[in-house]
LUMMARTI-120745 format. One line per 8 residues: their letters; for each residue z, y, x of N, C-alpha, C, O. Coordinates in steps of 0.2 Angstrom, whole numbers, plus 5000, padded with zeros to 4 digits. Atoms other than C-alpha are relative to their C-alpha. Layout:
LUMMARTI-120745
A = Z,Y,X,Z,Y,X,Z,Y,X,Z,Y,X; ...
//
This chain:
LUMMARTI-120745
XXXXXXXX = 4997,4996,4991,4892,5230,5222,5004,4994,5002,5009,4992,4999; 4996,5006,4999,4899,5216,5230,5002,4998,5009,5005,4994,5012; 5000,4999,4990,4896,5221,5250,5003,5007,5000,5001,5012,4997; 4995,4991,5000,4909,5236,5254,5001,5000,5009,5001,4995,5012; 5001,4998,4990,4910,5244,5276,5006,5004,4996,5006,5007,4990; 4995,4997,4999,4927,5251,5278,4999,5004,5006,4998,5000,5011; 4999,4998,4993,4927,5264,5293,5007,5000,5001,5011,5001,4996; 4994,4998,5001,4941,5265,5300,5007,4993,4999,5009,4990,4994
XXXXXXXX = 4993,5007,5002,4957,5248,5305,5006,5002,5002,5011,4998,5003; 4993,4998,5002,4971,5262,5304,5005,4997,4994,5002,4993,4991; 4996,5004,5006,4985,5258,5291,4995,5003,4991,4996,5001,4986; 5002,5000,5006,4974,5265,5276,4993,4997,5001,4989,4997,4997; 5007,5005,4999,4959,5257,5283,5000,4993,4999,4996,4990,4996; 5000,5007,5001,4965,5241,5284,5002,4996,4995,5002,4990,4995; 4995,5000,5007,4975,5243,5267,4994,5000,4996,4994,4997,4991; 5007,4999,5004,4957,5247,5259,4997,4993,5001,4994,4991,4996
XXXXXXXX = 5005,5006,4999,4948,5231,5267,5005,4996,4996,5002,4993,4991; 4998,5004,5002,4962,5221,5263,5000,4998,4992,5001,4993,4988; 4999,4998,5010,4962,5228,5243,4993,4996,4998,4994,4992,4993; 5010,5001,5001,4941,5224,5243,5002,4992,5001,5003,4988,4996; 4999,5007,4998,4944,5208,5251,5003,4993,4996,5001,4987,4995; 4996,5004,5004,4958,5202,5241,4997,4997,4995,4998,4992,4993; 5003,5001,5007,4948,5205,5225,4992,4999,5000,4988,5000,4995; 5010,5004,5002,4931,5196,5230,4997,5002,5003,4991,5000,5003
XXXXXXXX = 5007,4995,4999,4922,5209,5238,4999,4996,5010,5004,4993,5013; 5001,5000,4994,4913,5207,5256,5000,5004,5004,4994,5007,5004; 4998,4993,4997,4920,5220,5267,5000,4997,5008,5002,4993,5011; 5000,4999,4993,4915,5225,5284,5004,5006,5002,5003,5012,5001; 4996,4997,4997,4928,5231,5293,4998,5004,5008,4997,5001,5013; 5002,4997,4993,4923,5245,5308,5004,5005,5002,5006,5009,4998; 4997,4995,4996,4930,5253,5321,4999,4999,5004,4998,4993,5006; 5004,5000,4996,4924,5259,5338,5005,4996,5005,5003,4997,5011
XXXXXXXX = 4997,5001,4995,4938,5251,5347,5004,4991,4996,5007,4990,4991; 5000,5009,5000,4940,5230,5347,5010,5001,4997,5012,4999,4992; 4996,5001,4999,4958,5233,5350,5005,5002,4993,5010,5000,4991; 4998,4996,5007,4962,5243,5333,4996,4995,4995,4999,4994,4990; 5002,5007,5005,4950,5230,5324,5006,4993,5000,5009,4990,4996; 4994,5005,5000,4963,5216,5330,5004,5002,4998,5007,4998,4995; 4993,4998,5002,4978,5227,5327,5001,5000,4990,5006,4998,4987; 4998,5000,5006,4973,5229,5309,4998,4994,4997,4998,4994,4991
XXXXXXXX = 5001,5007,5003,4969,5211,5305,5006,4997,5002,5007,4992,4999; 4996,5003,4998,4983,5207,5313,5005,5002,4994,5009,4998,4992; 4997,4997,5003,4991,5218,5300,4999,4997,4993,5004,4994,4990; 5000,5002,5005,4982,5213,5285,5004,4993,5000,5008,4992,4996; 4996,5007,5000,4988,5194,5290,5006,5002,4996,5007,5000,4991; 4991,5003,5003,5007,5197,5290,4999,5003,4995,5002,5000,4990; 4998,4999,5007,5005,5207,5275,4999,4996,4994,5002,4995,4988; 5001,5007,5006,4996,5192,5266,5006,4996,5000,5009,4996,4995
XXXXXXXX = 4994,5005,4998,5010,5180,5274,5006,5001,4997,5010,4997,4995; 4992,4999,5004,5024,5189,5266,4998,5000,4993,5002,5000,4988; 5000,4999,5009,5015,5191,5248,4997,4990,4999,4996,4987,4994; 4999,5009,5002,5014,5169,5249,5006,5002,5001,5009,5005,4996; 4994,5000,5002,5030,5170,5254,5005,5003,4993,5009,5000,4989; 4996,4997,5007,5036,5181,5240,4995,4996,4993,4997,4998,4988; 5000,5003,5002,5026,5169,5230,4995,5003,4996,4993,5000,4991; 5006,4996,5002,5011,5183,5225,4996,4998,5000,4992,5000,4995
XXXXXXXX = 5007,5003,4999,4996,5175,5231,5001,4991,5003,5007,4989,5004; 5001,5007,4998,4993,5156,5237,4997,5000,5006,4993,5004,5007; 5003,5001,4995,4989,5150,5253,4991,5001,5000,4988,5005,5004; 5007,5001,5001,4971,5146,5248,4996,5009,4996,4990,5011,4996; 5001,4995,5000,4970,5164,5241,5000,5006,5008,4995,5010,5009; 4997,4997,4994,4978,5172,5258,4992,4999,5004,4988,5004,5005; 5009,5002,4995,4960,5162,5267,4994,5003,4999,4990,5005,5002; 5006,4997,5000,4949,5169,5258,5001,5007,4998,4996,5010,4995
XXXXXXXX = 5000,4993,4999,4955,5186,5258,4996,5001,5006,4991,5005,5007; 5002,4998,4992,4952,5185,5279,4994,4997,4999,4989,5000,5002; 5006,5002,4998,4937,5175,5276,4994,5006,4998,4989,5006,5000; 5004,4995,5001,4929,5189,5269,5000,5006,5001,4997,5010,4997; 5002,4995,4997,4931,5201,5280,4997,4999,5007,4999,4994,5010; 5002,5001,4993,4921,5203,5296,5001,5007,5004,5001,5012,5000; 4998,4995,4997,4924,5216,5310,4991,5004,5002,4986,5003,5000; 5006,4994,4997,4911,5228,5319,5002,5004,5004,5008,5007,5003
XXXXXXXX = 4998,4994,4998,4912,5240,5332,4994,5005,5002,4994,5009,5006; 5006,4995,5000,4895,5246,5330,4998,5000,4992,4997,4995,4989; 4999,4998,5005,4892,5255,5314,4994,5000,4997,4993,5001,4991; 5007,5001,5003,4875,5252,5311,4999,4993,4999,4993,4992,4996; 5001,5005,5001,4876,5234,5310,5004,4998,4994,5002,4994,4990; 4994,5002,5003,4892,5234,5301,4998,5005,4991,5000,5002,4986; 4999,4997,5007,4887,5247,5285,4992,4995,4997,4991,4993,4991; 5008,5004,5003,4867,5235,5284,5001,4997,4995,5005,4992,4995
XXXXXXXX = 5001,5003,5007,4864,5231,5266,5005,5001,4996,5006,4997,4992; 4994,5001,5002,4880,5237,5261,5000,5006,4993,4998,5011,4993; 5000,4995,5006,4883,5245,5242,5004,5005,5001,5002,5011,5000; 4996,4993,4998,4898,5258,5247,5002,4998,5005,5002,4993,5008; 4998,4998,4992,4905,5264,5263,5006,5004,4997,5005,5008,4993; 4993,4996,5002,4924,5269,5261,5002,5003,5007,5005,5000,5011; 4999,4999,4994,4927,5279,5275,5007,5001,5001,5009,5005,4997; 4995,4998,5000,4945,5280,5282,5003,5004,5005,5009,5004,5005
XXXXXXXX = 4998,4999,4992,4947,5287,5299,5004,5008,4999,5005,5012,4995; 4993,4996,5000,4960,5300,5306,4996,5007,4993,4990,5009,4992; 5002,4993,5004,4960,5317,5294,4999,5006,5003,5002,5011,5003; 5005,4996,4996,4948,5327,5304,4995,5000,4997,4992,4995,4995; 5006,4999,5004,4934,5338,5297,4997,4999,5004,4991,4998,5001; 5008,4999,4996,4923,5338,5312,4996,4991,4999,4991,4988,4998; 4999,5010,4999,4927,5318,5314,4996,4998,4993,4991,4994,4995; 5002,5001,5006,4921,5316,5295,4993,5002,5000,4989,4998,4999
XXXXXXXX = 5007,4997,5001,4907,5326,5295,4995,4997,5005,4990,4994,5002; 5003,5004,4996,4899,5318,5310,4999,4992,4998,4993,4990,4999; 4999,5008,5003,4904,5299,5303,4995,5002,4994,4989,5000,4995; 5005,4999,5007,4894,5305,5285,4993,5002,5002,4988,5000,4998; 5010,4998,4999,4876,5312,5294,4997,4995,5004,4991,4994,5005; 5004,5005,4998,4878,5296,5304,4998,4994,4995,4993,4990,4995; 5000,5004,5007,4882,5285,5287,4993,5002,4998,4990,4997,4997; 5005,4994,5005,4867,5298,5279,4994,4994,5003,4990,4991,5000
XXXXXXXX = 5007,5004,4999,4854,5290,5291,5000,4992,5003,4995,4989,5005; 5001,5007,5001,4859,5272,5294,5001,4997,4995,5000,4991,4996; 4998,5003,5007,4865,5267,5275,4992,4999,4998,4988,5003,5001; 5002,4999,5005,4853,5263,5265,4999,5006,4993,5004,5007,4990; 5000,4996,5004,4847,5277,5252,5003,4999,4994,5006,5004,4992; 4997,5002,5007,4854,5267,5236,5009,5000,5002,5013,5000,4997; 4993,5003,4998,4872,5264,5247,5003,5011,4996,5000,5016,4995; 4995,4995,5002,4888,5276,5240,5004,5002,5007,5006,4998,5011
XXXXXXXX = 4995,4997,4994,4898,5286,5253,5006,5003,4997,5006,5009,4994; 4991,5000,5000,4915,5288,5250,5005,5003,5004,5005,5000,5010; 4994,4997,4993,4930,5297,5260,5007,4998,4998,5008,4999,4992; 4991,4999,5003,4949,5294,5257,5004,5005,5005,5009,5004,5008; 4998,4997,4998,4952,5308,5265,5004,5005,4993,5001,5007,4988; 4995,5000,5002,4968,5314,5259,4999,5011,4996,5002,5013,4991; 5001,4996,5002,4963,5333,5257,4995,5005,5001,4994,5010,4997; 5006,4997,4998,4947,5339,5265,4994,5002,4995,4995,4998,4990
XXXXXXXX = 5003,4996,5005,4934,5348,5254,4995,4991,4999,4995,4988,5004; 5005,5004,5002,4921,5332,5247,4992,5004,5001,4988,5001,5004; 5006,4996,5001,4908,5346,5244,4997,5002,5008,4992,5002,5011; 5001,4998,4993,4909,5350,5262,4997,4994,5004,4992,4995,5008; 5002,5008,4995,4907,5330,5269,4993,5001,4998,4989,5001,5003; 5004,5003,5004,4894,5328,5256,4994,5005,5002,4988,5004,5001; 5007,4996,4997,4883,5344,5263,5000,4999,5007,4998,5004,5010; 5000,5002,4997,4884,5335,5278,4992,4994,5001,4988,4992,5006
XXXXXXXX = 5004,5006,5001,4872,5321,5272,4995,5004,4996,4995,5010,4994; 5006,4998,5005,4854,5322,5261,5003,4997,4995,4999,4998,4990; 4998,5004,5006,4862,5312,5248,5008,5003,4998,5013,4999,4998; 4993,4997,5002,4877,5325,5241,4999,4996,4994,5005,4995,4992; 4999,5000,5008,4875,5318,5224,5003,4992,4999,5006,4991,4994; 4998,5006,5000,4880,5300,5230,5006,4999,5006,5007,4994,5009; 4992,4999,4996,4897,5306,5240,5004,5003,4996,5003,5009,4993; 4996,4996,5005,4911,5307,5231,5009,4999,5006,5008,4997,5012
XXXXXXXX = 4989,5001,5001,4934,5305,5234,5001,4994,5000,5002,4994,4994; 4995,5007,5000,4941,5289,5235,5008,5000,5004,5009,4996,5009; 4994,4999,4996,4958,5295,5240,5007,4991,4996,5010,4991,4990; 4995,5001,4999,4970,5280,5242,5007,4998,5001,5008,4997,5007; 4991,5000,4998,4990,5278,5242,5002,4995,5004,4999,4990,5005; 4997,5005,4993,4998,5270,5256,5008,4998,4994,5012,5002,4991; 5004,5005,4997,5001,5255,5254,4995,4999,4996,4997,4997,4991; 5007,5000,5003,4984,5253,5247,4999,4994,4996,4996,4994,4991
XXXXXXXX = 5001,5007,5002,4986,5235,5244,5006,4999,4993,5007,4993,4990; 4992,5000,5004,5004,5240,5231,4997,5005,4997,4997,5003,4991; 5000,4995,5003,4999,5257,5226,4997,5001,4994,4992,5005,4997; 5006,5001,5005,4989,5257,5210,4998,5008,4999,4993,5008,4994; 5005,4994,5002,4983,5276,5209,4995,5000,5006,4997,4999,5012; 5005,4997,4995,4966,5281,5217,4998,5007,4997,4999,5007,4991; 5000,4994,5000,4963,5298,5216,4992,5000,5000,4989,5002,5005; 5008,4996,4998,4943,5301,5213,4998,5007,4998,4998,5010,4993
XXXXXXXX = 5000,4995,4999,4938,5316,5217,4991,5001,5002,4988,4998,5006; 5006,4997,5002,4920,5325,5212,4999,5005,5005,5002,5010,5004; 5001,4996,4998,4912,5334,5224,4994,5005,4995,4991,5002,4990; 5003,4994,5004,4901,5352,5218,4994,4995,4998,4994,4993,4992; 5004,5005,5004,4885,5339,5216,5002,4991,4999,4998,4986,4999; 4998,5008,5002,4893,5322,5213,4997,4998,4993,4999,5000,4988; 5001,5003,5007,4883,5314,5200,5006,4995,4996,5011,4992,4998; 4996,5003,5004,4890,5307,5183,4999,4993,5000,5002,4990,4996
XXXXXXXX = 5002,5005,5001,4883,5292,5188,5004,4996,5005,5007,4991,5003; 4995,5001,4996,4893,5289,5203,5006,4999,5000,5008,4994,5003; 4993,5001,5001,4909,5292,5198,5001,4998,4995,5007,5001,4993; 5000,5006,5003,4907,5281,5184,5001,4993,5004,5005,4989,5004; 5001,5008,4995,4901,5267,5196,5008,5001,5004,5012,4997,5001; 4994,5001,4997,4918,5271,5208,5005,5001,4994,5010,5001,4997; 4996,5001,5004,4928,5273,5192,5003,4994,4998,5009,4992,4999; 4998,5007,5002,4925,5257,5186,5002,4993,5006,5005,4988,5005
XXXXXXXX = 4997,5006,4995,4925,5247,5204,5007,5001,5001,5010,4996,5003; 4994,4999,5001,4944,5256,5204,5002,4995,4996,5006,4991,4998; 4995,5003,5004,4949,5248,5189,4997,4991,5002,4998,4987,4998; 5002,5009,4999,4941,5229,5196,5004,4999,5005,5007,4994,5006; 4995,5002,4995,4952,5232,5210,5008,4999,4997,5012,4996,5001; 4994,5000,5004,4968,5232,5197,5002,5008,5002,5008,5010,5001; 4997,4992,4999,4968,5253,5202,5001,5002,4993,4999,5000,4988; 5001,4996,5007,4972,5265,5189,4996,5007,5006,4999,5010,5011
XXXXXXXX = 5005,4995,4997,4957,5278,5194,5003,5008,4997,5005,5007,4991; 5000,4992,5003,4960,5299,5190,4996,5003,5003,4996,5002,5009; 5008,4995,5000,4943,5310,5188,5006,5009,5003,5009,5012,4998; 4999,4992,5000,4950,5328,5198,4995,5003,5004,4992,4999,5007; 5006,4995,4997,4939,5339,5204,5003,5005,5008,5009,5006,5009; 4997,4999,4994,4938,5346,5223,5001,5005,5003,4996,5009,5005; 4995,4995,4998,4951,5358,5228,5003,4997,5004,5005,4991,5003; 4997,5001,4994,4960,5358,5244,5005,4995,4997,5007,4995,4991
XXXXXXXX = 4995,5005,5005,4974,5344,5241,4999,4997,4994,5004,4996,4991; 5000,5004,5008,4967,5337,5225,5006,5003,4997,5008,5008,4998; 4994,4998,5004,4981,5335,5214,5006,4995,5004,5012,4997,5003; 4995,5007,4998,4992,5321,5222,5004,5006,5006,5010,5007,5007; 4997,4998,4994,4993,5333,5238,5003,5006,5002,5007,5008,5007; 5000,4992,5001,4992,5350,5233,5007,5001,4996,5008,5007,4993; 4992,5002,5004,5011,5344,5224,5003,4999,5004,5008,5003,5005; 4994,5003,4995,5018,5334,5235,5000,5001,5008,5004,4998,5011
XXXXXXXX = 5000,4995,4992,5014,5344,5253,5007,5005,4998,5012,5005,5001; 4992,4996,5001,5026,5357,5246,5004,5002,5000,5008,5007,5002; 4993,5003,5002,5038,5348,5241,5004,5000,5007,5009,5003,5008; 4999,5003,4993,5038,5338,5258,5003,5008,5005,5009,5009,5007; 5001,4993,4995,5036,5356,5269,5006,5006,4996,5008,5010,5000; 4993,4997,5002,5052,5365,5257,5005,4998,5002,5010,5001,5002; 4996,5002,4999,5061,5351,5261,5002,5001,5008,5008,5001,5010; 5001,4998,4992,5058,5354,5280,5003,5007,5000,5008,5007,5003
XXXXXXXX = 4996,4994,4998,5062,5371,5279,5006,5002,4998,5009,5007,5000; 4994,5002,5002,5076,5365,5268,5007,4999,5006,5012,5001,5006; 4994,5003,4995,5084,5357,5283,4999,5007,5007,5004,5009,5010; 5000,4993,4994,5077,5373,5297,5003,5004,4998,5008,5005,5002; 4994,4997,5002,5088,5383,5286,5007,5000,5001,5011,5004,5002; 4994,5002,4997,5101,5373,5291,5005,5000,4992,5011,5003,4991; 4999,4999,5009,5104,5372,5271,5006,4992,5000,5012,4991,4998; 4997,5007,5001,5108,5352,5272,4998,4996,5006,4992,4997,5007
XXXXXXXX = 5000,5006,4998,5108,5337,5284,4994,4998,4996,4992,4999,4990; 5004,5003,5001,5092,5325,5285,5002,4995,4994,4999,4995,4989; 4997,5002,5005,5103,5313,5274,5001,5001,4994,5000,4998,4988; 4999,4996,5006,5108,5324,5262,4996,5003,4996,4996,5004,4990; 5004,4997,5005,5093,5331,5258,4996,4994,4996,4995,4994,4990; 5001,5006,5004,5086,5315,5256,5004,4997,4993,5001,4997,4988; 4996,5001,5006,5100,5310,5244,5001,5003,4995,5002,5000,4990; 5000,4997,5006,5100,5323,5233,4992,4999,4996,4992,4999,4990
XXXXXXXX = 5007,5001,5002,5081,5320,5230,5000,4993,4995,5000,4992,4989; 4997,5005,5003,5086,5302,5228,5003,4999,4992,5000,4997,4987; 4995,5001,5005,5100,5302,5217,4999,5004,4994,4999,5002,4988; 5001,4995,5005,5097,5319,5208,4993,4998,4996,4993,4997,4990; 5008,4999,5002,5078,5318,5205,4996,4992,4997,4991,4990,4994; 5004,5007,5002,5076,5297,5204,4991,5000,5004,4986,4998,5002; 5006,5001,4997,5063,5299,5218,5002,4992,5005,5008,4991,5007; 5000,5005,4999,5062,5282,5224,5001,4999,5009,5004,4994,5012
XXXXXXXX = 4999,5001,4993,5063,5286,5244,5000,5010,4997,4997,5013,4992; 4999,4997,5000,5068,5303,5249,4995,5006,5005,4991,5004,5009; 5006,4998,4998,5057,5317,5255,4999,4999,5008,4993,4996,5009; 4999,5001,4993,5060,5316,5273,4999,4995,5002,4997,4994,5008; 5001,5008,4997,5060,5298,5275,4990,5000,4998,4986,4997,5001; 5007,5002,5003,5043,5300,5264,4994,5002,5006,4989,4998,5008; 5005,4996,4995,5034,5313,5277,5000,4995,5006,4994,4993,5009; 4999,5003,4995,5040,5303,5291,4994,4993,5000,4991,4992,5005
XXXXXXXX = 5003,5007,5001,5032,5285,5282,4992,5003,4999,4988,4998,4999; 5006,4996,5000,5016,5298,5279,4997,5000,5006,4991,4999,5007; 5002,4995,4996,5016,5305,5296,4999,5006,5001,4994,5010,4999; 5001,4989,4999,5020,5323,5301,4995,5001,5002,4992,5005,4998; 5007,4998,4998,5004,5325,5310,4997,5001,4993,4997,5007,4991; 5002,4999,5005,4996,5321,5294,5002,5004,4995,4997,5006,4991; 4998,4997,5004,5006,5330,5284,4999,5009,5003,4999,5015,5000; 5001,4991,4997,5003,5346,5296,4994,5000,5000,4993,5006,5000
XXXXXXXX = 5007,4999,5002,4986,5345,5293,4997,4999,4995,4991,5001,4994; 5002,4997,5008,4985,5344,5276,5002,5007,4997,4998,5010,4994; 5000,4992,5002,4994,5360,5273,4995,5004,5005,4992,5009,5002; 5005,4995,4996,4983,5368,5287,4993,4998,4994,4989,5003,4994; 5007,5001,5004,4969,5362,5275,4999,5004,4994,4994,5007,4992; 5000,4997,5004,4976,5368,5261,5002,5010,5000,5000,5015,4997; 4999,4993,4999,4983,5384,5269,4993,5004,5002,4991,5010,5000; 5006,4999,4999,4965,5385,5277,4995,5005,4991,4992,5010,4989
XXXXXXXX = 5005,4998,5006,4957,5385,5259,5002,5004,4995,4998,5005,4990; 4998,4997,5004,4967,5394,5250,5003,5007,5003,5003,5012,4999; 4997,4994,4998,4975,5408,5260,5006,5002,4997,5007,5008,4997; 4993,4997,5002,4993,5408,5252,5003,4996,5005,5002,4991,5008; 4995,5003,4995,5008,5408,5263,5004,4995,4999,5008,4992,5003; 4997,5004,5003,5015,5396,5252,4999,4992,5000,5003,4987,4997; 5001,5003,4993,5007,5384,5262,5000,4999,5006,4997,4994,5009; 5001,5002,4991,5010,5386,5278,5004,4995,5003,5010,4995,5001
XXXXXXXX = 4995,5004,4996,5018,5374,5288,5006,5001,5002,5005,5006,5005; 4993,4999,4999,5036,5375,5292,5002,5000,5009,5001,4995,5012; 5001,5002,4994,5038,5377,5311,5004,4995,5003,5003,4993,5008; 4996,5007,4998,5051,5364,5312,4996,4995,5000,4997,4991,5004; 5006,5004,5000,5035,5353,5308,4996,5000,5005,4995,4995,5009; 5005,5001,4995,5023,5359,5320,5003,5000,5006,4999,4999,5010; 4997,5003,4994,5035,5358,5334,5000,4993,5002,4999,4990,5007; 4999,5007,5000,5040,5342,5329,4994,4996,5003,4995,4992,5008
XXXXXXXX = 5005,5003,4998,5022,5337,5328,4998,5001,5010,4995,4997,5014; 5002,4997,4992,5019,5346,5347,5005,4996,5003,5002,4994,5008; 4995,5006,4999,5034,5334,5350,4998,4994,5002,5001,4991,5006; 5003,5007,5001,5024,5318,5347,5008,4999,4994,5009,4993,4996; 4996,5002,5003,5039,5316,5335,4996,4998,4992,4996,5002,4987; 5006,5001,5005,5026,5309,5322,5004,4997,4993,5002,4997,4987; 4998,5006,5007,5038,5297,5310,4999,4995,5004,4999,4994,5010; 4998,5009,4998,5038,5277,5309,4995,5001,5004,4997,5000,5009
XXXXXXXX = 5003,5002,4994,5021,5278,5319,5003,5002,5007,5002,4998,5011; 4998,5000,4993,5030,5285,5334,5006,4998,5001,5009,5002,5005; 4991,5001,5001,5047,5279,5332,5004,5004,5000,5009,5003,5004; 4995,4995,5002,5055,5292,5328,4996,5007,4996,4991,5009,4997; 4999,4994,5005,5055,5308,5315,5005,5003,4998,5010,5004,5002; 4992,5000,5004,5068,5313,5303,5003,4997,5002,5009,5000,5003; 4995,5004,5000,5075,5297,5306,4997,4996,5008,4992,4998,5011; 5000,5003,4995,5076,5285,5321,4999,4993,4999,5003,4989,4997
XXXXXXXX = 5004,5007,5001,5064,5269,5320,4999,4998,5006,4994,4994,5006; 5002,5002,4994,5064,5265,5339,5004,4993,5000,5000,4988,5001; 4997,5004,5001,5079,5251,5337,4998,4994,4994,4999,4988,4994; 4996,5003,5006,5080,5246,5319,4990,4997,4996,4989,4993,4992; 5006,5005,5002,5060,5243,5316,4996,5001,5006,4990,4998,5004; 5006,4999,4997,5051,5247,5331,4995,5003,5000,4990,5003,5003; 5006,4994,5002,5041,5260,5325,4994,4995,4996,4988,4996,4995; 5004,5002,5002,5035,5247,5315,4996,5002,4991,5000,5003,4987
XXXXXXX = 5001,4997,5006,5022,5252,5298,5006,5000,4995,5008,4995,4993; 4994,5000,5005,5036,5257,5286,4995,4995,4992,4997,4992,4987; 5004,5003,5008,5022,5249,5271,5002,4993,5000,5001,4990,4995; 4999,5008,5001,5027,5231,5276,5004,5000,4996,5002,4997,4991; 4994,5000,5005,5044,5234,5265,4997,5000,4994,5002,4999,4989; 5002,5000,5005,5032,5234,5251,4999,4993,4998,5002,4990,4993; 5003,5006,5000,5023,5218,5253,5003,4995,4998,5000,4990,4998
//
């Protein structure tokens, strides 16, 4: 398995493409927008430059990584002859089902179809294809080039062979894969999102302010980043989407999003990517992706 396609050139997509390309894979990075592809490639280049500056890689490795990536706006051309597709589009079930239906039609019958979804049912996505045994979840963590964990999520009919292939592949990327079963939020977000939501509730109820809540969790619980800052980093719209998926899936009120989170998303206060969330990034970071501080 040496030829990989990545659908989506956003934060997760370009990070996944970067990681595969740096490990020697040929990567087809696909997005409907040329501007998004260029922005994604600029991010990869900038992150590689930081790694060179910190002597984590050399210039030859940087150039090899960039040369391993080819960009496409035509999904049919981009997925031709690839062994694996990793979808990293927006966390929207209708969009993902549409993409997987198309991938099923244009990909080779042997191609494995993976999704980077952080909460949506793998079984539901697989049902949009004629190859449910070859559909699996590959949930990378952000920033992808740095974070070691990959949640490997088996759908109801995902085969043992495909699961083993993806587990082994993740290890070749220098990652630590963990196999989990297909329930809303999987493991990472089933535990993380209620904590973030409770932190937002704590702010909403006036128990303490933003910096006070984050300081308690950083100093008292040894978290490297406070929960409200982490929510900004993830994207408040993404947090809301994941909570809604879990609330719909479990019908349990403990997963219901805090009204403050709902209103902030409605107001366009999405965190780092919009320049403002629980913190103001407009001056200090110009809404630059916070993940760059790790590289």
